[in-house]
C-alpha positions in Angstrom: -186.1 206.4 107.5 -189.1 203.7 106.9 -191.6 203.6 109.4 -192.0 200.4 110.8 -194.9 198.7 111.2 -196.4 197.4 114.6 -198.5 194.8 115.6 -201.6 195.3 113.8 -203.5 192.2 115.3 -205.5 194.7 118.0 -204.0 193.5 121.3 -200.4 195.6 121.3 -201.7 196.0 125.6 -201.5 192.4 126.0 -198.4 192.1 124.6 -196.9 188.3 126.1 -199.9 187.9 127.8 -200.9 184.3 127.8 -205.2 185.2 128.6 -207.9 184.5 126.3 -211.1 186.9 128.4 -213.3 188.0 125.8 -212.4 185.7 123.0 -214.6 182.8 121.7 -213.3 179.6 120.9 -214.7 176.7 119.1 -212.9 173.1 118.9 -213.8 170.0 117.2 -213.6 166.7 118.7 -214.4 168.2 121.4 -216.0 165.0 123.1 -213.0 163.2 123.1 -210.2 162.8 125.8 -207.9 165.6 123.9 -210.7 168.0 122.6 -212.0 167.8 126.0 -208.5 169.0 127.6 -207.9 171.9 125.0 -211.5 172.9 125.6 -210.7 173.2 129.3 -207.2 174.7 129.4 -208.9 177.7 127.1 -211.6 177.9 129.2 -209.2 178.0 132.3 -207.4 180.9 129.8 -211.0 182.9 129.9 -212.2 181.9 126.9 -215.4 181.0 126.0 -215.6 177.8 124.7 -218.2 175.4 122.0 -217.3 172.3 121.5 -218.0 170.8 118.3 -217.9 166.5 117.9 -220.3 164.0 116.2 -221.4 162.8 119.2 -221.1 163.3 122.6 -223.0 165.3 125.8 -222.5 168.8 126.0 -221.5 169.5 122.5 -222.9 170.9 118.8 -223.3 168.1 117.0 -221.9 167.9 113.2 -220.4 165.7 110.5 -217.1 167.4 110.1 -216.5 165.5 107.1 -218.9 167.2 105.1 -218.7 170.9 104.1 -222.2 171.1 105.2 -221.1 170.4 108.7 -218.2 172.8 108.6 -220.9 175.1 107.7 -223.1 174.3 110.4 -221.2 174.4 113.1 -219.7 177.6 112.1 -223.1 179.4 111.2 -224.0 177.7 115.2 -221.2 179.7 116.6 -221.5 183.0 115.3 -225.7 182.8 115.9 -224.8 182.2 119.7 -221.8 184.4 120.5 -221.9 186.6 117.4 -218.1 186.3 116.8 -215.8 183.9 116.5 -211.9 184.7 117.5 -210.2 181.0 117.9 -211.0 178.0 115.9 -209.1 174.7 116.6 -209.7 171.8 114.6 -209.0 169.0 116.6 -211.5 166.2 115.0 -209.5 162.6 114.5 -210.2 158.9 113.3 -208.6 156.0 112.8 -208.7 152.8 110.6 -205.4 150.4 110.2 -205.4 148.0 107.3 -202.5 147.8 104.7 -203.0 149.7 101.4 -204.6 146.5 99.6 -207.1 145.5 102.2 -207.9 149.3 103.0 -211.7 149.8 102.2 -212.4 152.8 100.4 -215.3 154.5 102.4 -212.7 154.4 105.7 -210.2 156.2 103.2 -212.6 158.5 102.6 -213.7 159.0 105.8 -210.0 159.4 107.6 -209.2 162.3 104.4 -212.4 163.7 105.0 -212.3 164.4 108.5 -209.0 165.5 109.3 -208.0 167.3 105.8 -210.9 168.0 103.9 -212.9 168.6 107.7 -210.0 171.2 108.3 -210.2 173.0 105.0 -214.0 173.6 104.8 -214.0 175.2 108.3 -211.7 177.5 107.5 -212.8 178.6 104.7 -216.3 178.8 106.5 -214.7 180.7 109.3 -212.6 183.2 107.3 -214.1 186.0 107.4 -215.4 185.7 110.8 -211.6 184.8 111.5 -209.8 188.5 109.7 -212.4 190.3 111.3 -211.1 189.0 114.6 -208.6 191.2 116.0 -205.7 188.7 116.4 -207.8 185.5 114.9 -206.2 182.1 115.8 -206.6 178.4 114.2 -204.7 175.6 115.5 -204.8 172.1 114.0 -204.3 168.9 115.5 -201.4 167.2 113.3 -199.5 164.4 114.4 -195.9 162.9 114.6 -197.6 160.9 111.7 -197.6 164.2 109.9 -193.1 163.5 109.2 -192.8 159.9 108.6 -195.1 156.8 108.1 -196.3 153.8 109.8 -197.5 150.4 107.8 -201.8 150.1 108.0 -201.8 154.0 108.4 -201.7 154.9 104.4 -205.2 157.3 105.2 -204.1 158.7 108.3 -200.8 159.8 107.5 -201.6 161.4 104.2 -204.3 163.0 106.0 -201.6 164.5 108.6 -199.3 165.6 106.1 -202.1 166.9 104.1 -203.1 169.2 106.8 -199.9 170.9 107.1 -200.0 171.9 103.8 -203.0 173.4 104.2 -202.0 175.3 107.7 -198.7 176.7 105.5 -201.0 178.1 102.8 -203.5 179.6 105.4 -200.6 181.1 107.8 -199.8 182.8 104.2 -203.0 184.1 103.5 -204.5 185.0 106.8 -200.9 187.0 107.9 -201.9 190.2 106.8 -205.0 190.5 108.9 -203.1 189.3 111.9 -204.2 186.3 111.8 -202.0 182.9 112.3 -202.9 179.5 110.9 -200.5 176.9 113.0 -200.4 173.0 113.8 -199.1 170.7 117.1 -197.8 167.1 116.7 -198.2 165.4 119.3 -197.0 161.3 119.9 -198.1 158.8 121.2 -200.9 159.6 123.5 -203.0 157.2 126.2 -206.5 158.2 124.3 -209.8 156.3 123.3 -209.0 156.6 119.6 -204.9 155.3 120.5 -207.0 151.6 122.8 -209.1 151.3 119.7 -206.8 150.2 117.6 -204.9 148.7 119.9 -206.6 144.7 118.9 -205.3 145.8 115.2 -202.1 147.0 115.6 -201.2 143.5 118.2 -202.5 141.5 114.9 -200.1 143.3 112.5 -197.5 142.9 114.7 -197.9 139.2 115.8 -197.9 140.1 119.4 -199.8 140.8 122.6 -202.0 144.3 122.9 -199.6 145.3 126.0 -196.4 144.2 123.8 -198.4 146.8 121.5 -198.6 149.0 124.6 -194.5 148.8 125.8 -193.5 149.2 122.1 -195.7 152.8 121.5 -194.3 153.8 124.7 -190.1 152.5 124.3 -190.6 155.2 121.0 -190.9 158.0 122.6 -188.5 159.6 123.6 -188.8 160.0 127.9 -190.5 156.7 127.1 -194.0 157.4 128.4 -197.3 159.1 126.3 -198.2 162.3 125.8 -200.2 163.6 128.4 -203.6 165.2 126.4 -202.3 168.2 129.1 -199.4 169.2 127.6 -200.9 169.4 123.9 -203.7 171.3 125.4 -201.1 173.4 126.9 -199.7 173.9 124.2 -202.6 174.9 121.9 -203.3 177.5 125.1 -200.3 179.5 124.2 -200.7 179.3 120.6 -203.9 180.7 120.8 -203.0 183.4 123.4 -201.8 187.1 122.1 -198.3 186.1 123.6 -198.3 183.9 120.2 -199.1 186.5 117.7 -195.5 186.1 116.2 -195.6 182.2 115.7 -197.4 181.5 112.0 -197.3 178.8 109.9 -195.6 175.8 111.9 -195.6 172.3 113.3 -195.0 172.1 117.1 -193.9 168.1 117.8 -195.0 167.4 121.5 -193.0 164.3 122.1 -192.4 163.2 125.5 
């Protein structure tokens, strides 16, 4: 009889565990509401967390749309911590306009932050993540990864594309015990959502309050997703308990 393989991620003794003691995590977009919640969740589970954003207090600053910015942030964490076990690619941005009026620079910015950036980050971190027993990558996708909305060509295209990247990375990392997954939140009450209310209101021809009402009504439970719900799911995917979850995207809608 052929010998059955066992879990090779070096964490057999923690099978089913959700703690992250001794693990080093990096969270991008860590200065925003969701990023802060993710960092807090991982710290609560015991990880040493390093935050990265383009601006903000208490985080390493890097241009996450550029290959050099992603290389710099990975090099920084490795220089400070000596290892990297968990990479959470959460950085995001938004711009709303119809296709014929969509600025070229905004298309490139959104694609850069949400599709090019995750690729460059994974590439720069790959050696460290595959060396780490049970390495983890989690990418913040969106319910826009499965559909579309007027005015959101760049955001929707980037969020569709990142799922393809996740699936390929999951296949390539599997032999090393590295898992790569995504989460897809619905509408959350975050700064990025609030920043687009006026544009959405103008596009729909309604008030900003009506836009909020419609956004909320589109959710199954008629409420916004709490950032802590998303962070908790990411915490699970980053944990030893999720060693058998790879190449999937978890929708999170309230």
